[in-house]
C-alpha positions in Angstrom: -17.7 -21.4 31.3 -15.5 -18.7 32.9 -12.8 -17.2 30.8 -9.8 -15.1 31.8 -10.6 -12.6 29.1 -13.5 -11.7 26.8 -11.1 -11.2 23.8 -7.5 -12.2 23.2 -5.7 -10.4 20.4 -2.5 -12.1 19.1 -0.4 -9.5 17.2 0.2 -5.8 18.0 0.4 -4.4 14.5 -2.1 -2.1 12.9 -4.9 -4.7 12.8 -4.4 -6.1 16.3 -3.9 -2.7 17.9 -7.1 -1.4 16.4 -9.0 -4.5 17.5 -7.8 -4.2 21.1 -8.7 -0.5 21.3 -12.2 -1.0 19.8 -12.8 -3.9 22.3 -12.2 -1.4 25.2 -15.0 0.8 23.7 -17.4 -2.0 24.3 -16.3 -2.6 27.9 -14.7 -5.9 27.0 -11.8 -7.4 29.0 -9.0 -7.7 26.4 -5.4 -8.9 26.3 -3.1 -7.9 23.6 -0.1 -10.2 23.0 2.9 -8.9 20.9 6.2 -10.7 20.7 8.3 -7.8 19.6 7.3 -4.2 18.6 3.9 -2.6 19.0 3.0 -1.2 15.5 4.2 -4.1 13.5 5.6 -4.1 9.9 3.3 -1.2 8.9 5.3 1.0 11.3 8.8 -0.4 11.3 9.4 -2.0 7.9 6.4 -0.8 5.8 4.1 2.1 5.5 5.5 4.7 7.9 9.2 3.9 7.4 9.2 3.6 3.6 6.9 6.6 3.1 9.0 8.7 5.4 12.0 7.8 3.2 9.9 8.6 0.1 9.0 12.0 1.4 12.6 12.8 2.3 13.9 11.6 -1.1 11.3 13.6 -3.0 12.2 16.8 -1.1 15.9 16.1 -1.7 15.4 15.5 -5.4 13.6 18.8 -5.7 16.3 20.7 -3.8 19.1 19.1 -5.8 17.3 20.0 -9.1 17.3 23.7 -8.1 20.9 23.6 -6.9 22.0 21.9 -10.1 20.6 24.8 -12.1 23.0 27.0 -10.2 25.9 24.6 -10.6 26.0 24.0 -6.8 27.0 20.5 -5.9 25.1 18.9 -3.1 24.9 15.3 -1.9 23.6 13.4 1.1 24.7 10.3 3.0 22.3 7.5 3.7 22.9 7.9 7.4 21.2 11.3 7.2 18.2 9.8 5.5 18.1 7.1 8.1 18.0 9.7 10.9 14.8 11.1 9.4 13.2 7.6 9.4 14.4 7.0 13.0 12.9 10.3 14.2 9.5 9.5 12.5 9.5 5.9 13.9 10.4 7.1 17.4 7.6 9.7 17.4 4.9 7.1 16.4 6.3 4.4 18.6 6.4 6.8 21.5 2.7 7.6 20.9 1.6 4.0 20.8 3.6 2.9 23.8 2.6 5.9 26.0 -1.0 5.2 25.0 -0.7 1.6 26.2 1.0 2.6 29.4 -1.6 5.2 30.2 -4.4 2.7 29.5 -2.9 0.3 32.0 -3.0 3.0 34.7 -6.4 4.4 33.7 -9.7 3.6 35.3 -10.3 1.1 32.6 -7.0 -0.7 33.3 -9.0 -3.7 34.5 -10.2 -4.1 30.9 -6.8 -4.0 29.2 -3.7 -6.1 29.5 -0.6 -6.0 27.3 1.6 -9.0 27.4 5.0 -9.2 25.6 5.7 -12.7 24.3 4.8 -15.3 21.6 1.2 -16.3 21.6 0.2 -19.8 20.5 -3.2 -21.5 20.3 -3.4 -24.5 22.6 -7.1 -25.0 21.7 -9.9 -22.8 20.5 -10.1 -21.0 23.8 -6.7 -21.3 25.2 -3.5 -19.4 24.3 0.0 -20.0 25.7 2.3 -17.1 25.9 6.0 -17.8 25.7 7.6 -15.0 27.8 11.1 -14.3 29.0 10.0 -15.1 32.6 8.3 -18.3 31.5 5.3 -19.8 29.8 1.8 -18.5 30.8 -1.6 -19.9 29.7 -4.7 -17.8 29.4 -8.3 -18.4 28.2 -10.5 -16.2 26.2 -14.0 -16.4 24.8 -12.9 -15.0 21.5 -9.5 -14.9 19.9 -8.4 -12.5 17.1 -5.4 -13.5 15.1 -3.4 -10.5 13.7 0.2 -11.7 13.3 0.7 -10.0 10.0 3.1 -11.0 7.2 6.8 -11.1 6.3 8.7 -10.5 3.0 8.5 -13.4 0.6 11.9 -14.9 -0.3 13.2 -17.0 -3.2 14.0 -20.6 -2.7 17.8 -21.4 -2.6 18.6 -17.6 -2.5 20.6 -16.5 0.6 19.0 -13.4 2.0 21.6 -11.9 4.5 19.8 -8.5 4.7 23.2 -7.0 4.0 23.9 -7.7 0.3 20.7 -9.4 -0.7 17.9 -7.7 1.2 14.2 -7.5 1.7 12.2 -4.6 2.9 13.2 -5.7 6.4 16.8 -4.8 5.7 16.8 -2.1 3.1 16.7 0.7 5.6 19.6 -0.7 7.6 22.1 0.1 4.9 25.1 2.1 6.0 25.6 3.9 2.7 23.8 4.4 -0.6 24.9 1.5 -2.9 26.5 2.5 -6.2 24.1 0.1 -7.9 20.9 -1.8 -6.8 18.8 -4.3 -8.6 15.1 -4.6 -7.5 13.5 -7.9 -8.1 9.8 -7.3 -8.7 8.1 -4.3 -10.4 5.0 -4.2 -8.3 4.0 -1.3 -6.1 6.6 -1.8 -3.4 9.4 -2.5 -5.9 8.5 0.7 -7.9 8.3 2.7 -4.7 11.9 1.8 -3.7 13.1 2.3 -7.3 11.6 5.8 -7.0 13.3 6.5 -3.6 16.8 5.5 -4.6 16.5 7.2 -8.0 15.4 10.4 -6.2 18.6 10.5 -4.1 20.6 10.1 -7.3 23.5 8.2 -5.7 22.5 4.7 -6.9 22.1 3.2 -10.4 18.8 1.3 -10.2 17.8 -1.7 -12.1 14.2 -3.0 -12.0 13.3 -6.6 -13.1 9.8 -6.9 -14.5 8.4 -10.2 -15.8 5.7 -8.3 -17.7 5.9 -6.1 -20.8 5.4 -3.0 -18.7 5.6 -2.1 -15.0 2.4 -2.0 -13.0 0.6 -4.2 -15.4 -2.6 -4.1 -13.3 -3.0 -0.5 -14.3 -3.8 1.2 -17.6 -1.2 1.9 -20.3 -1.2 5.7 -19.8 -0.4 5.4 -16.1 2.3 2.8 -16.6 3.8 4.8 -19.4 4.1 8.0 -17.4 5.7 6.2 -14.4 8.1 4.5 -16.8 9.0 7.7 -18.6 9.8 9.3 -15.2 11.9 6.3 -14.2 13.9 6.6 -17.4 14.4 10.3 -16.8 16.0 9.4 -13.5 18.3 6.8 -15.1 16.4 3.7 -13.9 16.9 0.7 -16.1 13.8 -1.5 -16.4 14.4 -5.0 -17.5 11.1 -5.8 -19.3 9.9 -9.2 -20.2 12.6 -10.7 -18.0 12.6 -13.7 -15.7 15.3 -14.1 -13.0 17.3 -17.2 -13.7 19.7 -16.9 -10.8 20.9 -14.4 -8.2 23.7 -14.9 -5.7 26.4 -13.2 -3.8 29.8 -13.3 -5.4 32.9 -11.6 -3.8 30.6 -9.3 -1.8 28.5 -8.2 -4.8 25.3 -9.5 -6.4 25.5 -11.4 -9.6 22.2 -12.0 -11.4 21.2 -13.7 -14.7 18.1 -12.7 -16.7 16.3 -14.5 -19.5 14.1 -12.5 -21.8 11.0 -13.5 -23.6 13.0 -13.6 -26.9 15.3 -16.2 -25.5 18.3 -14.0 -24.9 20.1 -13.9 -21.6 22.0 -11.2 -19.7 24.3 -11.3 -16.7 24.9 -8.2 -14.5 26.8 -7.5 -11.3 25.6 -4.9 -8.8 26.4 -3.9 -5.3 23.0 -4.8 -3.7 19.7 -6.5 -4.4 16.3 -5.9 -3.0 13.7 -8.7 -3.2 10.3 -7.2 -3.6 8.1 -10.2 -4.6 5.3 -10.0 -2.1 4.7 -11.1 1.4 3.7 -14.4 3.2 1.4 -14.7 6.2 3.0 -15.2 9.7 1.1 -18.4 10.6 4.0 -20.7 11.5 4.2 -21.6 15.1 0.7 -20.1 15.8 -0.8 -23.5 16.7 -3.6 -23.2 14.2 -4.0 -27.0 14.0 -4.5 -27.2 17.8 -7.7 -25.1 17.4 -8.8 -26.5 14.0 -8.2 -23.3 12.1 -7.9 -23.9 8.4 -5.4 -22.3 6.0 -5.4 -22.2 2.2 -2.7 -23.6 -0.1 -0.7 -20.4 0.3 -0.8 -20.4 4.0 -3.4 -17.6 4.4 -6.4 -18.0 6.7 -9.6 -17.8 4.7 -12.2 -15.7 6.5 -15.9 -15.1 6.3 -16.1 -11.3 6.9 -13.1 -11.7 9.4 -14.5 -14.9 11.0 -12.5 -18.2 10.5 -14.0 -21.7 10.2 -13.8 -21.8 14.0 -16.7 -19.5 15.1 -14.9 -17.9 18.1 -11.6 -17.3 16.3 -11.2 -14.4 13.9 -8.4 -13.4 11.5 -7.6 -9.8 10.4 -4.9 -8.0 8.5 -2.2 -9.5 6.3 -2.6 -13.1 7.3 -5.9 -13.2 5.4 -6.0 -13.4 1.6 -7.7 -10.0 1.4 -6.1 -6.7 0.6 -2.8 -6.2 2.5 -2.9 -2.6 3.6 -2.6 -0.9 7.0 -6.0 0.9 6.7 -7.6 -2.4 5.6 -6.1 -4.3 8.6 -7.3 -1.6 11.0 -10.8 -1.7 9.5 -10.9 -5.4 9.7 -9.8 -5.4 13.4 -12.5 -2.9 14.3 -15.1 -4.8 12.2 -14.3 -8.1 13.9 -14.9 -6.6 17.4 -18.2 -5.1 16.2 -19.3 -8.5 15.1 -18.1 -10.2 18.3 -20.1 -7.6 20.3 -23.3 -8.3 18.3 -23.6 -5.1 16.3 -25.7 -5.4 13.1 -22.9 -4.3 10.6 -22.7 -4.6 6.9 -20.1 -7.0 5.5 -16.8 -5.4 4.6 -16.4 -4.5 0.9 -13.0 -4.6 -0.7 -13.7 -3.6 -4.3 -13.5 0.2 -3.9 -10.5 0.7 -1.6 -8.6 3.9 -2.2 -4.9 3.3 -2.7 -1.7 5.4 -3.0 1.5 4.5 -4.9 4.4 6.6 -3.8 6.1 7.0 -7.1 7.3 10.0 -9.1 4.8 11.5 -9.4 2.5 9.9 -6.8 -0.4 7.8 -8.0 -3.9 7.5 -6.4 -6.5 5.0 -7.4 -10.0 3.8 -6.5 -12.5 1.5 -8.2 -12.2 0.1 -11.7 -9.7 1.2 -14.4 -10.2 0.9 -18.2 -8.5 -2.4 -18.7 -10.8 -3.9 -16.0 -13.9 -2.7 -17.8 -12.7 -3.8 -21.2 -11.8 -7.2 -20.0 -15.4 -7.6 -18.7 -16.9 -5.8 -21.7 -18.6 -3.2 -19.5 -19.4 0.1 -21.4 -18.1 3.2 -19.8 -17.4 6.9 -20.3 -14.2 8.6 -19.4 -12.9 12.2 -18.9 -9.2 12.9 -18.7 -7.7 16.2 -17.6 -4.0 17.0 -17.8 -2.3 18.6 -14.8 -1.2 21.5 -16.9 -4.8 22.8 -17.0 -5.0 22.9 -13.1 -4.1 26.3 -11.5 -2.6 24.7 -8.4 -0.3 22.4 -10.4 0.9 25.5 -12.4 1.5 27.4 -9.1 3.5 24.5 -7.8 5.4 24.2 -11.1 4.4 20.5 -11.0 2.3 20.0 -14.2 3.4 16.4 -14.9 0.2 14.3 -14.3 -3.4 13.7 -15.1 -6.8 12.9 -13.6 -9.0 10.2 -15.2 -12.6 9.8 -14.1 -14.5 6.7 -15.3 -18.4 6.5 -15.2 -21.2 4.3 -16.5 -22.2 4.9 -20.1 -25.7 6.2 -19.3 -27.5 9.3 -18.2 -26.8 8.5 -14.5 -23.0 8.5 -15.1 -22.4 6.5 -11.9 -18.8 6.7 -10.8 -16.9 3.5 -11.5 -13.3 4.6 -10.7 -10.7 7.2 -10.9 -6.9 7.4 -11.4 -4.9 10.4 -10.4 -1.2 10.8 -11.3 0.7 13.8 -10.1 1.5 16.1 -7.2 -1.0 15.8 -4.3 -2.9 13.1 -6.2 -3.7 11.3 -2.9 -5.6 14.4 -1.6 -8.1 14.2 -4.4 -9.2 10.5 -4.3 -11.5 10.2 -1.3 -14.4 12.3 -2.5 -14.6 10.0 -5.6 -14.3 6.9 -3.3 -17.3 8.2 -1.3 -19.4 8.6 -4.5 -18.6 5.0 -5.5 -19.5 3.8 -2.0 -22.8 5.6 -2.2 -23.5 4.5 -5.8 -23.8 8.2 -6.8 -23.3 9.9 -10.1 -21.1 12.9 -10.9 -23.7 15.7 -10.9 -22.9 16.7 -7.3 -19.2 16.6 -8.0 -19.5 18.9 -11.0 -21.7 21.5 -9.2 -20.1 21.8 -5.8 -17.6 24.6 -5.0 -14.1 23.3 -4.7 -11.4 25.3 -3.0 -9.2 27.4 -5.3 -6.5 26.9 -6.2 -6.4 23.2 -5.4 -5.6 20.0 -7.1 -9.1 18.7 -6.6 -10.3 21.2 -9.2 -9.0 18.7 -11.7 -11.6 16.2 -10.5 -14.3 18.7 -10.9 -13.2 19.6 -14.4 -13.4 15.8 -15.3 -17.0 15.8 -14.1 -17.8 19.0 -16.0 -16.3 17.4 -19.2 -18.6 14.5 -18.8 -21.6 16.8 -18.1 -20.8 18.9 -21.2 -20.0 22.1 -19.4 -16.2 22.3 -18.9 -14.2 25.5 -18.3 -11.7 24.5 -21.1 -13.2 22.9 -24.3 -11.6 19.6 -25.3 -12.1 20.5 -29.0 -9.5 23.3 -28.4 -7.1 21.6 -26.0 -7.2 18.1 -27.6 -3.9 17.1 -26.1 -4.8 18.2 -22.6 -8.5 17.2 -22.3 -10.1 14.0 -23.5 -13.7 12.8 -23.1 -14.9 9.6 -24.8 -17.2 6.6 -24.4 -16.1 3.0 -24.9 -18.3 0.1 -26.0 -17.2 -3.4 -27.3 -13.6 -2.2 -27.2 -14.3 0.8 -29.5 -13.8 4.3 -28.1 -15.6 7.4 -29.6 -15.0 11.0 -28.6 -18.0 12.4 -26.9 -17.8 15.8 -28.5 -18.4 14.2 -31.9 -21.7 12.6 -30.9 
């Protein structure tokens, strides 16, 4: 059977864009369909936009702290912060669109087509494209679904993106609100709490159903982030469930119920709903092609392949990890499988992550509570940032490294948590060791650049190997090294 295209990609976000570009590498004739903006939520309402805002807010907070010491008043309007975001988005958007335009005019233009419109499955090989100039139908041997996700909303709550907002509207504010409640104390909620607290113009409230924020992480990490929030004036409503939230006289009125049965009503200027995301599968015509979804609307996949063999799903519309780098990897992986490469299945258990908080948090692999829940013995080394020369030089000694390994002579790396300035720059070497099933001996013996934050990782390894620069018996409050078995932890230096 003859097809118009070898591969049709529906969705021009991170996953879809990566898939289309990889298809060109294999000489495949590919069409990329995007209804709105190339780059998707990861560019416009996600990773790039929010992290640009975080970077700017962090620099502003540092500057304001120095000026406050000199009794110099300094403030900023939200429009100034928005301009920084707009400049960053324009730069990246310009790169992506120029790249597409040049591809169309290049020698391989016969391989690549970009179509603006809404793609819908008519059957397993046919896609209709609803465009301004009319509906067009194309056929493809393989179809990759990469339509991403949208912010989850609360039933019966009016989200006008002006007073009650999601991440799609938070950056369209005209001014800093005097007060803001954030519903959801997960990663994104905590990141936005950090951003608005950094600017110092907004009283921030954070609603958390659990006893502590970031409950999927260890107590020490959660405690440090909470302490830093409180130092910035953030109020964390712990053990609180949202009973109602609505717009009253242009403001937000919300009612909380706590685990002890007490209730509390507050009125603030704005609200941000940060309660997760939902896959964009409505209107995609999945039933026409026989593509199955789960009870939450996600498309289950077998290493990026759906239940229909020639249709693939990548990015946020699958129940896997919803991150830009994961979506890109999935898009490239799907193409490799389509083109017959003998590739290993994707592994999601050891993905490096960054949380843009104050200070930033980097994580990979298992943490302590994971291992205790599964009753897996482990050893751990923890080094305070105050023992790291680069942290001292930056005057940023608030943080720690925590390296977790197996409780045996091999000391195979199980995970790491880094909290502090430049934490994200230190995570990938440990991620590689986990990926390679390696121990820490190479890490402890290699020469790290000096002064650098990564020397903290090396000192963790040296602690576990029994040859640290600083001795934990002397700096007991700065260096810790212990083993845990059956929930009991014993200092290694006493063995």
